[in-house]
Structure formats: structure tokens, C-alpha cells
N, C-alpha and C positions, 0 to 999 in steps of 0.2 A: 269032332261034337261038339253042337250047339253052346255054343259063353252062356253067361248068365251078367245081370248087372257084377255083380264082386266081386267078374273072373274082371275083371275089364281095368289099364291102368285109372289111375285116380281123374288124370285132364275128363278123358271118358263119361269119369261116369258123373263127373257134373256136368256134360252136358246134356244129359241126355236126362237129370233133373234136371234142370235147364229147361228142354225141353218139354217137357212133359208139365213143370212148373203154366209156363207161356199157356200150357192145351184149359191147361187145366179153367188158366182167368179166361180166355177164353170163352168159355165155358160156360162158369158166372155169368159174367157180358147177355151173351148173349142167351143164357137159360131166364136171364129174372126179366130180359126182354122181349124175351112167347110167357114170360107170366103176364106180364103186363096184356099184351095184344087179350090173351086170353079173354083177360076182363075184363075188357074193352075199354080201356085205357090208356093204349102205350100215348103217350110223347114222350120224348128226346128229354131228358131226364136229370137234374143235376144229382140222384137220388143212383147215381151208375159207381158214383165217382166217390162215394161216404167211404167204401171200404180198400181202397185204391193204395200199395204198398206207399213207401215215401220214393222218390224220383233215387236215390240212395243204394233202400231195399229191387228197386227193380233194375239197376244198371246190376247189381252181381249176376242176375236171371235172365240177361240180354241179352250172351253170345256174342256179344260185341255188337249185333245190332240197336246198339239207340237207338241212333236216328229211324230207324223203323216202328219203332215199337210207340216214340215223341210223336212221329205225322199220324200213326194212327190215331192217339190220345189224343190230336189237336182235333183231326175230325169227326171227332168222336163230340167234345169240347164246345167242337159250332156250331153239333148238332142246334147242340142241350142251348145255346148262346142266342138260336133263332126263338128260341119258346119264351115268347112273354111276358109271360104267366112264372119262367126264373130269377130274372130281375135280382130281384130282394132275397125272396125263396131260399135258394139254395147260393149263396154267390160266397158264403166258405165253400162247398163244397167243391163247386169252381176255380178258386182261390189251389185247394187240396190238388185239384188236377195239373192248374197249369207252373206248379211250382214243382211238381214230378217230371215233369217236362221238359222245363227250362234248370235239372240238374241235368237228365237223358242227354240234353240237346244244350247243351249253356249261350251258344248263338246264334238258337231258333229263332230273331231281334223278332218277327211282327207278335213270337206269343206274349211277351213283353204290352209292347202298343194295345195294340189290338184286350187283348189281357185287362192291360190300364185302363181304356180306355174305360173298357168296362163297368169290371168296379169297379171305381172312382163313378165315372161321369152321369153312365146308362142304370149303375146297381145300387150306389146309395152306399157306397163300403170303402171312401178314400183310405181307411187304414190299410184294408190289406190291397189296396191301388199301390200303394209307398212302398207296403214289401213287397210287390213286385216288382216292381217299376226297378227298386232300391238296389234290384240285386240283377238286374239290366245291366243298369250303370255300370255292377262292378266287371257281370259279365263279356262288358262291349261297353270300355270308357272308347273309344271313338265316333260313336253314333249320336249327335246330339236330339231324332226327337226321343231320348229315351228322361233324362232328363228335363225335357221341357216338359214331359207330358208331366215330371214325378214335379217338376214344380209346382203344372199347375194344381191337385192334387194337396200340395205344401198346403200351398193360396190359399186356394177357394173354401174348400171345403177343415183343412183341417185352421186355417189361421195361423198355422207359422211363417210369418211375412219375411224371416232372417231364416229357414232354410229353403224357403222356398225360393227368394232370391239368389243362391247360394245355387243353386239349380238351372236356374237361367242365368246364372256367370260361367256357369260350365259347360251350361247348352250356348253359348254363344261363347266357347271359347276353341270351341270344336266348327273340322272341316264343314263343308255343304251348307255350316247352318245360314240361317235368311238374315237381312239387313235389319227388318224390327229386331232382332231378339236383346241386344243389347239396350233398347230404347223401355221394355218392354223386363227386360232386368233389374235400371235403373230404377224405373219407379217400385217394385217392389218391395227398394230398399227404400223406398219416402212415407211411398202412398199406405193402407187397410183397408181388407176388403171390399168392394163396391162392384154394385154387378158392371158399368160401364171399365172394367178392367176385366173383369171377365167373357163376355160379351165377345174383344180381347181375342182375348185366352180363345174362348171356340173356337171363331171362326177361320182362328188358325185356323185349328184341328182337325175341323170341317176343311181348311182346302189343301190340305197333309194326309186325309187318308181317302182310300181308293174305295174303300167300302162302303156299298150302295145302302149297305142294310145299317150302322154305323151311320156313312150321313146325313139319313132320313131319322133314324137316332135325338142329332145333337140337333138336327132342327125342333128339334120340338124343345132340347133343355134350352137354346137359343132363342128360345117363345117362353117357355118359362124363372130364368133370365131375366127377359126383360116387361114381366109381372111385379116382378120383379123391383125393379128400377122404376117403373109406371111407378110405386108402391110405392115407394119410397120419397117420390119429386111431388106425389098427392096429398102422401104428413106433411108433406115440409108446408106445402100450399096450405093445409089445412090450419097448420101452427100460426103460416100467418095473414089468418083469416079471424083464427077465435083470438089474437092479440088487438086485432084492431080491431071487431066486432065485441068481444067480448061476449063472444056465446058459438060451440058449434053451426057450419053449415045446414041447412034444417039437406039437404043432397046437395052432391057436388058441384050438380050447377050453377048452383052458387055465389063457386071457384071461377067460376067463363064468365058469371053478371057483375061481380066485380071487380070486371080485369085485371085480380092477378091471378091466373092461369090465362095464356088461349084462347087452350082447347083443352078437351078433354080425349086423353090419348086411347086409343083401340081397343081392345084387351084381344092382346094380338093370338088367343087359342081358344075366339066368339063367345068368351065369356064378357062378361059385366065387371064395372069398379060401385063398391059399395064402404059408406061409412057402415061398421057395422055396429048398434046400439051396444053392445055389449061392455068392449073396453074402447068407442070411438075414433076407432084405428083403419081405416081404409082394406083392404082387403078384395080379393078378387073372385068370385062364384068360382071358374076355373081352380083354385088355386087358393081355396080357404085360407091351412094351414101354410103357406110358402113354401121356401123348394130346398131349404136347410134346416137339417135335424139331425140334432147331437145325435150322437152315437152312445151309447153306455160306459162306462168308463173299464167294463169289463172285456168288450168288444175291442179296446183300442190292442192287447195284444197281439200275438199272431196262437191262428188257430191252432185247438187237439183234432191230432190225429185221435178222427177214432182206433181201439182195440182193434 
């Protein structure tokens, strides 16, 4: 006589229900993608993760295949990260994916590393990067790169120098750390945020990364920080000029002709430096708004999971 689901012992019923759930979950993701394709607008999208269950809920129905599900979600996340348009727009949904993946597989250290760089350095959501990396440090206490990345986000984007120094000091205490880490940690205890120090961090991230796409995007970010450094130095030179001549320079070239600077720096993104007449500040035509964006207060908490 054919048995029914209700006739089966408890553990078998759980296995079948879990399997059905996973099939349905996969069907929802596949169906969403197919609908987007029919609309002619398919791109790998972080919206895929909008209704992703939390990692603890996924573990309940994973049938013991936690790492397999984590790998599948990570492959989808990599596709999304390849879509430049998703960098800022959908960072919160990607964070939900990273959080679920690392709950399923807490030792998946590359998710913390690449996810932390993507959220903080490339997407402007250092608050989410810090949450992800702090989780990585808790679950992988012997990996120096995780507190290193955590320290950078604390230092450069959030301005929390004490926390940044503590993270760098932890990284410097772990096996395999580079020789420069104790030096960086000591500087963080003594210095406020400055572009020159940020370039040191970004350069080290570039050297440590094996992902070519991430390296290319880090190069862009380093050029943006170079712009910030140049703008800071040029504004200082303009202030010197104003004190000496009791007026603003008519153009930045006057800084050179009066000997205040030896030469004007080349704008690394191909733009030009100029004095904005509205506020008398030196700006870049490539990045007139500057690099730093203050996060709204409400964004500094953990993201809300959608029901």
C-alpha cells in the first residue's frame, strides 16, 4: 500500500517538507529571473535577495547541506556584485545575502573579505561592512585580514579611530600578518583621518586582493582618495595665498607663479582642479562633491529584513 506523507515517521516528514521548501525557493528565484528576461531588462540583481530568509531559517530546512546552499547563494551574489549599478542602490539586500551565507557557513572567510570591501569601499555602506566584518572576526578569530578590513572601515569612513586602532592591533597580533600592520595600528592611535594614511590602507588591500574586478575598482577608489589629498593640499595653499596677498587667487596657477607650490597636481581621473566661486573651496571637476558621504543616522543600525 502506498504510504502518504502523513504516514511517514517524523524525521522523514521533515526531510520531505524541507526538500519541498528548497525546490519552491529555487523556483521563486528562477521565476523572478524569467519574468525580468521577458521584460527585456534582465541583469543580475540584488532584488533577488530581497525576501531571502535569514540564515538561521535556511539552516532549519537545509537538510545538512548548509555549505552547498551557502555556495549557491555566493555564486548569485558574485553575479550581482559584477553589476556596477548595484553598488549603492542594493547594498542592503546584498548584506542580507552575505549575512545568510555566513550564518550557513561561518568559516566562509572570503565572503567576509570580499563582502566587506564591496559594502564599505565600493558601495559607501561602511556601517554594513563593519557589521559583516565584525561577525567574521568572531567566527574566524585567527585570520588577520578580517580585523584589518574592519579597522579600515572604522577609521576612514566612520571616523572611529579608537575602534580602528583596536582592530588593527588585533590584526597585528595574529599569525601571518604583514610587517607594516603594527606601524599602521600605532599611527591610528595618534592620527585623525587623512588621505595619505587612507592610501596606505587601500594600497595594502589592493596588494592582498586576488580578485581582478575588485583590484580595478580599488584603483579607482585610490584615485578618488588622491583627489581628496590634492584638494586638501591646494586649499591649504589657497589659504596661504590669501593670508599673504589679502585676496583669493584668480586661478590656481597663481599658486605656482607666486612660489607657494612648485606645480599643480594632475587630476588622476582626467578632470581639473578649480576654485568654486560659491564657497571659495578647491574642488575637482571629476568629484566636485568629494569622496565622503555622511550616512543618515537611521542607516547606522542593522538593516531591516523584509517580511
